[in-house]
MDTraj code that builds the backbone (N, CA, C; nanometers):
import mdtraj as md
import numpy as np

residues = "MET ARG TRP LEU LEU VAL LEU LEU LEU THR GLY LEU ALA VAL GLY ALA PRO GLN TRP LEU PRO TYR CYS ASN ALA ARG PHE GLY PHE CYS VAL GLN ARG PRO ALA PHE MET VAL PRO GLN PRO PRO PRO GLU ASN GLY ASP GLY GLN GLU PHE ARG ARG GLY ALA ALA ARG LEU VAL VAL SER GLY ALA HIS ASP VAL ASN VAL PHE THR LEU PRO PHE LEU TYR LYS LEU ALA GLN LYS LYS MET LEU VAL LYS TYR LYS THR LEU ARG PRO ASN PHE TYR VAL VAL SER GLY LEU ASP GLY ASP MET VAL ILE TYR GLU TYR LYS ARG LEU GLU ASN GLY VAL PHE TYR THR LEU TYR LEU GLU TYR PRO THR SER GLU LYS ALA THR TYR ASP PRO LEU ILE LYS PRO MET LEU ASP SER PHE ARG ILE LYS ARG".split()
xyz = np.array([
    [-1.4657, -1.8346, -6.4579],
    [-1.5064, -1.6805, -6.4137],
    [-1.4412, -1.7390, -6.3416],
    [-1.4715, -1.8390, -6.2432],
    [-1.4470, -1.8172, -6.0906],
    [-1.3484, -1.7027, -6.0607],
    [-1.2099, -1.7739, -6.1392],
    [-1.0440, -1.7442, -6.1675],
    [-1.0334, -1.6007, -6.1876],
    [-1.1188, -1.5678, -6.2761],
    [-1.1138, -1.5045, -6.3212],
    [-1.1638, -1.2971, -6.1823],
    [-1.2313, -1.3985, -6.1200],
    [-1.2944, -1.2894, -6.0116],
    [-1.2043, -1.2652, -5.8965],
    [-1.1659, -1.4363, -5.8476],
    [-1.0035, -1.4201, -5.7654],
    [-0.9384, -1.3044, -5.7682],
    [-0.8370, -1.3876, -5.9151],
    [-0.7150, -1.2518, -5.9682],
    [-0.8428, -1.1384, -5.9331],
    [-0.9178, -1.0633, -6.0251],
    [-0.9559, -0.9871, -5.9550],
    [-0.9876, -0.8729, -5.8168],
    [-1.0142, -1.0062, -5.7099],
    [-1.0396, -0.9712, -5.6030],
    [-0.9096, -0.9591, -5.4998],
    [-0.8149, -1.0308, -5.5676],
    [-0.6981, -1.0043, -5.5235],
    [-0.5611, -0.9188, -5.5527],
    [-0.6193, -0.8569, -5.6369],
    [-0.5476, -0.7383, -5.7202],
    [-0.4043, -0.8410, -5.8133],
    [-0.4485, -0.9568, -5.8537],
    [-0.3562, -1.0276, -5.9114],
    [-0.3702, -0.9997, -6.0531],
    [-0.4865, -0.9228, -6.1158],
    [-0.5401, -0.8609, -6.2513],
    [-0.4279, -0.8507, -6.3208],
    [-0.3984, -0.8079, -6.4382],
    [-0.3292, -0.7437, -6.5245],
    [-0.3235, -0.6314, -6.5021],
    [-0.2221, -0.5284, -6.4462],
    [-0.2485, -0.3608, -6.4479],
    [-0.3359, -0.3427, -6.2437],
    [-0.3086, -0.4647, -6.1900],
    [-0.3728, -0.3912, -6.0760],
    [-0.2087, -0.4094, -6.0052],
    [-0.1160, -0.3039, -5.9543],
    [-0.0122, -0.2620, -5.8986],
    [-0.0324, -0.3660, -5.7699],
    [0.1311, -0.4676, -5.7356],
    [0.1165, -0.4402, -5.5720],
    [0.2443, -0.3941, -5.5366],
    [0.1931, -0.4462, -5.3976],
    [0.2797, -0.2679, -5.3325],
    [0.3618, -0.3431, -5.2514],
    [0.5526, -0.3071, -5.2057],
    [0.5577, -0.3712, -5.0418],
    [0.6430, -0.2235, -5.0037],
    [0.6209, -0.2497, -4.8876],
    [0.6774, -0.1437, -4.7660],
    [0.8281, -0.1188, -4.7917],
    [0.8857, -0.0181, -4.7488],
    [1.0092, 0.0290, -4.7696],
    [0.9939, 0.1352, -4.6084],
    [1.1112, 0.1063, -4.5411],
    [1.0922, 0.1829, -4.4555],
    [1.2940, 0.2224, -4.4201],
    [1.2200, 0.2978, -4.4154],
    [1.4757, 0.3394, -4.3400],
    [1.4115, 0.3935, -4.1931],
    [1.5093, 0.3368, -4.1463],
    [1.5439, 0.3339, -4.0406],
    [1.6335, 0.4163, -3.9823],
    [1.6932, 0.4795, -4.0926],
    [1.8007, 0.6148, -3.9916],
    [1.6937, 0.7203, -4.0161],
    [1.6317, 0.7377, -4.1228],
    [1.5266, 0.9040, -4.0712],
    [1.3921, 0.8477, -4.0455],
    [1.3387, 0.7714, -4.0012],
    [1.2530, 0.7276, -3.9574],
    [1.1301, 0.7165, -4.0744],
    [1.1173, 0.6854, -4.1813],
    [0.9577, 0.6996, -4.2808],
    [0.9579, 0.6003, -4.3760],
    [0.8640, 0.5837, -4.3568],
    [0.8628, 0.4304, -4.4442],
    [0.6880, 0.4829, -4.5844],
    [0.6503, 0.4082, -4.7194],
    [0.6001, 0.4575, -4.8144],
    [0.5914, 0.3006, -4.8796],
    [0.4995, 0.2887, -4.9791],
    [0.4524, 0.1793, -5.0455],
    [0.5014, 0.2012, -5.1720],
    [0.6074, 0.1267, -5.2316],
    [0.6467, 0.1418, -5.3554],
    [0.6180, -0.0371, -5.4337],
    [0.6034, 0.0007, -5.5713],
    [0.5500, -0.1098, -5.6758],
    [0.6926, -0.1919, -5.6846],
    [0.5903, -0.3319, -5.6119],
    [0.6360, -0.4527, -5.5801],
    [0.7665, -0.4619, -5.7330],
    [0.6873, -0.4573, -5.8763],
    [0.8160, -0.4721, -5.9430],
    [0.9183, -0.4223, -6.0541],
    [0.9646, -0.3532, -5.9168],
    [1.0644, -0.2293, -5.9312],
    [1.2004, -0.3195, -5.7818],
    [1.3399, -0.3009, -5.9558],
    [1.4069, -0.3999, -5.8025],
    [1.4872, -0.3612, -5.7189],
    [1.4601, -0.3440, -5.5816],
    [1.5252, -0.2989, -5.4826],
    [1.7744, -0.3441, -5.5169],
    [1.8120, -0.1818, -5.5220],
    [1.9304, -0.2111, -5.5717],
    [2.0262, -0.1812, -5.4173],
    [2.1646, -0.2048, -5.4609],
    [2.2099, -0.2395, -5.3269],
    [2.2585, -0.1095, -5.2744],
    [2.2134, -0.1103, -5.1132],
    [2.1748, 0.0490, -5.0345],
    [2.2998, 0.0879, -5.0333],
    [2.2945, 0.2478, -5.0772],
    [2.3885, 0.3042, -4.9935],
    [2.4129, 0.2927, -4.8381],
    [2.5816, 0.2411, -4.8079],
    [2.6663, 0.2580, -4.6681],
    [2.5798, 0.3672, -4.6036],
    [2.5778, 0.4557, -4.6116],
    [2.5098, 0.5464, -4.4977],
    [2.3503, 0.5516, -4.4804],
    [2.2648, 0.4110, -4.5751],
    [2.1557, 0.4307, -4.5374],
    [2.0904, 0.4703, -4.5018],
    [2.0661, 0.6089, -4.6312],
    [1.9881, 0.7322, -4.6106],
    [1.8565, 0.7149, -4.6967],
    [1.8689, 0.6343, -4.7703],
    [1.7365, 0.5758, -4.8494],
    [1.7741, 0.4943, -4.9312],
    [1.7289, 0.4509, -5.0677],
    [1.6910, 0.3024, -5.1006],
    [1.6723, 0.3638, -5.3487],
    [1.6814, 0.2675, -5.3668],
    [1.6692, 0.2676, -5.4727],
    [1.6416, 0.1388, -5.5546],
    [1.5120, 0.1517, -5.6510],
    [1.4343, 0.0831, -5.7223],
    [1.4711, 0.1122, -5.8254],
    [1.5340, 0.0172, -5.9223],
    [1.4827, 0.0128, -6.0975],
    [1.3743, -0.1153, -6.1043],
    [1.3568, -0.0971, -6.2944],
    [1.2757, -0.1890, -6.3593],
    [1.2854, -0.1280, -6.4952],
    [1.4007, -0.1892, -6.5465],
    [1.4169, -0.0760, -6.7064],
    [1.4706, 0.0284, -6.7033],
    [1.4463, 0.0863, -6.7594],
    [1.5207, 0.2389, -6.7433],
    [1.3630, 0.3069, -6.6264],
    [1.3178, 0.2563, -6.5733],
    [1.2605, 0.3366, -6.5021],
    [1.3681, 0.3140, -6.3476],
    [1.3434, 0.4053, -6.2753],
    [1.4002, 0.4703, -6.1444],
    [1.2574, 0.4980, -6.0637],
    [1.3110, 0.4460, -5.9240],
    [1.2250, 0.5116, -5.8368],
    [1.3687, 0.5408, -5.6810],
    [1.3409, 0.5947, -5.6500],
    [1.4322, 0.6572, -5.5360],
    [1.4039, 0.7251, -5.3951],
    [1.4185, 0.6715, -5.2873],
    [1.3949, 0.7605, -5.1697],
    [1.4623, 0.7542, -5.1090],
    [1.4928, 0.8949, -5.0374],
    [1.5602, 0.9202, -4.9927],
    [1.5657, 1.0444, -4.8166],
    [1.6092, 1.0613, -4.7130],
    [1.6355, 1.1154, -4.6326],
    [1.7824, 1.2313, -4.6954],
    [1.7874, 1.2898, -4.6234],
    [1.8829, 1.3978, -4.5551],
    [1.8817, 1.4737, -4.4609],
    [2.0067, 1.5055, -4.4007],
    [1.9902, 1.5911, -4.2718],
    [2.0067, 1.7582, -4.3452],
    [1.9223, 1.8581, -4.2660],
    [1.9981, 1.9884, -4.2826],
    [2.0818, 2.0796, -4.2335],
    [2.1410, 2.0605, -4.3099],
    [2.2658, 2.1556, -4.2406],
    [2.2578, 2.2936, -4.1784],
    [2.1430, 2.3207, -4.3213],
    [2.1475, 2.4799, -4.3201],
    [2.2361, 2.4818, -4.4344],
    [2.2483, 2.4148, -4.5511],
    [2.3144, 2.5019, -4.6655],
    [2.2688, 2.4666, -4.7376],
    [2.0995, 2.4487, -4.7778],
    [1.9991, 2.4467, -4.8958],
    [1.8482, 2.4603, -4.8006],
    [1.8536, 2.5598, -4.8800],
    [1.6444, 2.6260, -4.8536],
    [1.5767, 2.5278, -4.9391],
    [1.4284, 2.4445, -4.8625],
    [1.3068, 2.4661, -4.9518],
    [1.3333, 2.5300, -5.1483],
    [1.3070, 2.6440, -5.0857],
    [1.2876, 2.7021, -5.2383],
    [1.4053, 2.7285, -5.3192],
    [1.5477, 2.6987, -5.3023],
    [1.6640, 2.6255, -5.3466],
    [1.6290, 2.5521, -5.3878],
    [1.6595, 2.4641, -5.3658],
    [1.6100, 2.2854, -5.4060],
    [1.5456, 2.3282, -5.4827],
    [1.4218, 2.3716, -5.4075],
    [1.2972, 2.4220, -5.5660],
    [1.3308, 2.4158, -5.6591],
    [1.4076, 2.5269, -5.7017],
    [1.4268, 2.6069, -5.8564],
    [1.5598, 2.5006, -5.9046],
    [1.6356, 2.4139, -5.8399],
    [1.7415, 2.3898, -5.8860],
    [1.6719, 2.2385, -5.9494],
    [1.6131, 2.2153, -5.8841],
    [1.5119, 2.0685, -5.9433],
    [1.4847, 2.1102, -6.0566],
    [1.3970, 2.2331, -6.0853],
    [1.3231, 2.3222, -6.2295],
    [1.4905, 2.3067, -6.3306],
    [1.6152, 2.3044, -6.2931],
    [1.6997, 2.3072, -6.4400],
    [1.7036, 2.1581, -6.4678],
    [1.6533, 2.0665, -6.4100],
    [1.7151, 1.9813, -6.4400],
    [1.6279, 1.8775, -6.5733],
    [1.4723, 1.9558, -6.6143],
    [1.3302, 1.9534, -6.6587],
    [1.3121, 2.0177, -6.7300],
    [1.2233, 2.0689, -6.8547],
    [1.1644, 2.0496, -6.9240],
    [1.0526, 2.1217, -6.8337],
    [0.9620, 2.1851, -6.7633],
    [0.8455, 2.1689, -6.6772],
    [0.8063, 2.1345, -6.6711],
    [0.6665, 2.0493, -6.6197],
    [0.5126, 2.0686, -6.6805],
    [0.4474, 2.1125, -6.5650],
    [0.4611, 2.0799, -6.4566],
    [0.3839, 2.0460, -6.3052],
    [0.4907, 2.1031, -6.1876],
    [0.4430, 2.2509, -6.1042],
    [0.5555, 2.2720, -5.9990],
    [0.4597, 2.2975, -5.8753],
    [0.5183, 2.2682, -5.7415],
    [0.4287, 2.4146, -5.6400],
    [0.4979, 2.3917, -5.5279],
    [0.5248, 2.4779, -5.5070],
    [0.5806, 2.4764, -5.3512],
    [0.5141, 2.5667, -5.2817],
    [0.5356, 2.4554, -5.1453],
    [0.4132, 2.5130, -4.9929],
    [0.5434, 2.5182, -4.9068],
    [0.5049, 2.5712, -4.8178],
    [0.6166, 2.5341, -4.6695],
    [0.7078, 2.4961, -4.6161],
    [0.6710, 2.3550, -4.6870],
    [0.7270, 2.2077, -4.6001],
    [0.7696, 2.1505, -4.7162],
    [0.7090, 2.1713, -4.8374],
    [0.7131, 2.0572, -4.9528],
    [0.7422, 2.1364, -5.0763],
    [0.7632, 2.0289, -5.2212],
    [0.7254, 2.0873, -5.3189],
    [0.7206, 1.9958, -5.4344],
    [0.6516, 1.9774, -5.5533],
    [0.6813, 1.8889, -5.6508],
    [0.6662, 1.9306, -5.7444],
    [0.8200, 1.9026, -5.8435],
    [0.8202, 1.9258, -5.9629],
    [0.7956, 1.8139, -6.0576],
    [0.7384, 1.8704, -6.1803],
    [0.7605, 1.7372, -6.2670],
    [0.8083, 1.7960, -6.3998],
    [0.7717, 1.7165, -6.4790],
    [0.8643, 1.6987, -6.6412],
    [0.9137, 1.7102, -6.7580],
    [1.0175, 1.6675, -6.8327],
    [1.0226, 1.6203, -6.9437],
    [1.1884, 1.6560, -6.9380],
    [1.2608, 1.4812, -6.9371],
    [1.3930, 1.5829, -6.9449],
    [1.4452, 1.4373, -7.0781],
    [1.4639, 1.4889, -7.2357],
    [1.4256, 1.3700, -7.3330],
    [1.2441, 1.2625, -7.3530],
    [1.3141, 1.1588, -7.3415],
    [1.2087, 1.0990, -7.3407],
    [1.1460, 1.0365, -7.1986],
    [1.2285, 1.0921, -7.0854],
    [1.1969, 1.0517, -7.0178],
    [1.1902, 1.1888, -6.9074],
    [0.9862, 1.1121, -6.8018],
    [0.9100, 1.2105, -6.6843],
    [1.0189, 1.1937, -6.5723],
    [0.9791, 1.3242, -6.4992],
    [1.0461, 1.3216, -6.3868],
    [0.9876, 1.3564, -6.3068],
    [0.9663, 1.2857, -6.1577],
    [0.8675, 1.3085, -6.0741],
    [0.9132, 1.3900, -5.9776],
    [0.9612, 1.4860, -5.8985],
    [1.0126, 1.5095, -5.7572],
    [0.9502, 1.5911, -5.6535],
    [0.9300, 1.4974, -5.5382],
    [0.8411, 1.5311, -5.4103],
    [0.9704, 1.5809, -5.3363],
    [0.9909, 1.7014, -5.2530],
    [1.0619, 1.7342, -5.1251],
    [0.9794, 1.7569, -5.0289],
    [1.0156, 1.6893, -4.9563],
    [0.9513, 1.7380, -4.7747],
    [1.0531, 1.7777, -4.6850],
    [1.0346, 1.8853, -4.6347],
    [1.1384, 1.9279, -4.5278],
    [1.0383, 1.9252, -4.3758],
    [1.0975, 1.8693, -4.2618],
    [1.0313, 1.7911, -4.1608],
    [1.0825, 1.8256, -4.0945],
    [1.1430, 1.8431, -3.9501],
    [1.1686, 1.8087, -3.8155],
    [1.3379, 1.8172, -3.8466],
    [1.3786, 1.9520, -3.9700],
    [1.5249, 1.9219, -3.9470],
    [1.5833, 1.8385, -4.1210],
    [1.4997, 1.7335, -4.1692],
    [1.5567, 1.6130, -4.2376],
    [1.4868, 1.6810, -4.4378],
    [1.5057, 1.6454, -4.4988],
    [1.4377, 1.6676, -4.6469],
    [1.4711, 1.5264, -4.6557],
    [1.3320, 1.5085, -4.6988],
    [1.2885, 1.3623, -4.7104],
    [1.3059, 1.3178, -4.8958],
    [1.3076, 1.2763, -4.9574],
    [1.2331, 1.3044, -5.1124],
    [1.2048, 1.1728, -5.1884],
    [1.1248, 1.2012, -5.2617],
    [1.0158, 1.0781, -5.3490],
    [1.0927, 1.1048, -5.5184],
    [1.1429, 1.0830, -5.5551],
    [1.2117, 1.0904, -5.7269],
    [1.2079, 0.9655, -5.7675],
    [1.1076, 0.9791, -5.8829],
    [1.0839, 0.9021, -5.9937],
    [1.1098, 0.9288, -6.1016],
    [1.1738, 0.8373, -6.2439],
    [1.1551, 0.8977, -6.3306],
    [1.1551, 0.8191, -6.4428],
    [1.1315, 0.7424, -6.5622],
    [1.0154, 0.6616, -6.6617],
    [1.0627, 0.7247, -6.7454],
    [1.1138, 0.6557, -6.8842],
    [1.0697, 0.6456, -6.9839],
    [0.8878, 0.7716, -7.0408],
    [0.9173, 0.7857, -7.1141],
    [0.7655, 0.9038, -7.1362],
    [0.6626, 0.7466, -7.1995],
    [0.6959, 0.6873, -7.2917],
    [0.6569, 0.5667, -7.3258],
    [0.5753, 0.4536, -7.2188],
    [0.6098, 0.4324, -7.1450],
    [0.5432, 0.3614, -6.9771],
    [0.4368, 0.4581, -6.8650],
    [0.4228, 0.5929, -6.9435],
    [0.3649, 0.7120, -6.9126],
    [0.2175, 0.6038, -6.8157],
    [0.1524, 0.5187, -6.8573],
    [0.0311, 0.4853, -6.8719],
    [0.0977, 0.3702, -6.7473],
    [0.2424, 0.2647, -6.7351],
    [0.2415, 0.2068, -6.6080],
    [0.2872, 0.2972, -6.5227],
    [0.3602, 0.4008, -6.5240],
    [0.3764, 0.4659, -6.3548],
    [0.3638, 0.5994, -6.3617],
    [0.2460, 0.7157, -6.4500],
    [0.1515, 0.8150, -6.3007],
    [0.0464, 0.7386, -6.2694],
    [0.0062, 0.6747, -6.2427],
    [-0.0937, 0.5852, -6.1234],
    [-0.0463, 0.5967, -6.0245],
    [0.1335, 0.5517, -6.0359],
    [0.1547, 0.5205, -5.9658],
    [0.1863, 0.6563, -5.7892],
    [0.2269, 0.7429, -5.8931],
    [0.2772, 0.8455, -5.7779],
    [0.1350, 0.8755, -5.6719],
    [0.0453, 0.9244, -5.7211],
    [-0.0180, 0.9787, -5.6270],
    [-0.0639, 0.8128, -5.5119],
    [-0.0603, 0.6513, -5.4981],
    [-0.0589, 0.6408, -5.3596],
    [0.0810, 0.6543, -5.2823],
    [0.2097, 0.6157, -5.3747],
    [0.3125, 0.5874, -5.3241],
    [0.3387, 0.7629, -5.2379],
    [0.3084, 0.8422, -5.2520],
    [0.2461, 0.9923, -5.2211],
    [0.1770, 0.9368, -5.1124],
    [0.0635, 0.9243, -5.0849],
    [0.0056, 0.9453, -4.9824],
    [0.0532, 0.8168, -4.9489],
    [0.0661, 0.7373, -4.9293],
    [0.1495, 0.6323, -4.8130],
    [0.2380, 0.7175, -4.7185],
    [0.3069, 0.7650, -4.7984],
    [0.4768, 0.8374, -4.6997],
    [0.4162, 0.8914, -4.5687],
    [0.5458, 0.7807, -4.5234],
    [0.5317, 0.8471, -4.3367],
    [0.6086, 0.8959, -4.2793],
    [0.5767, 0.9839, -4.1834],
    [0.7079, 0.9744, -4.1262],
    [0.6735, 0.9320, -3.9892],
    [0.7518, 0.8433, -3.9259],
    [0.7609, 0.7719, -3.7251],
    [0.8270, 0.8249, -3.6698],
    [0.8688, 0.9472, -3.6864],
    [0.9530, 1.0235, -3.5669],
    [0.8484, 1.1041, -3.4828],
])
top = md.Topology()
chain = top.add_chain()
for i, resn in enumerate(residues, 1):
    res = top.add_residue(resn, chain, resSeq=i)
    for name in ("N", "CA", "C"):
        top.add_atom(name, md.element.get_by_symbol(name[0]), res)
traj = md.Trajectory(xyz[None], top)
C-alpha cells in the first residue's frame, strides 16, 4: 500500500505523464513536452524539434516572419489539411484542430516579435485518451524568453 501511495505522489503511476523541457536557443522559447515522446535529429538550422512515439508526432518550432505570410493566411491554410472540429483566430495566435483520416491534428501558431511559434501535434484517433489531455499543459507551459 505504501508503494502505491509513493507512486501516486511522485507521478509514476500509470496514466500520469512525465514532462521534460524543450528549449529552443535560436528563437528563445521553451515548452514542456511528454517524456515518452522520443526526440528526432534536430534540423541543422535549429528552428525546432520533432518528437515521436509510434504514429504520433509533436513538432515545436519557430520561424521568422518575413512579411510573406500573415496569421490569417496561415490559419486558412491549416484548415485545408483537415476536417476541422475546432478553430479560433485571435490577433496574435490561432488554434485549428480536426481530423485527417484516422489522425487527430492540433495546430497552435503564435506571432510575436516577428516570429511564428508553432506547436503541432498529430496522433491516431485510437490514442485520443493519451494525447488529448497533454495539449493544455503543453500550451500552458509555452514561454517566450525574448
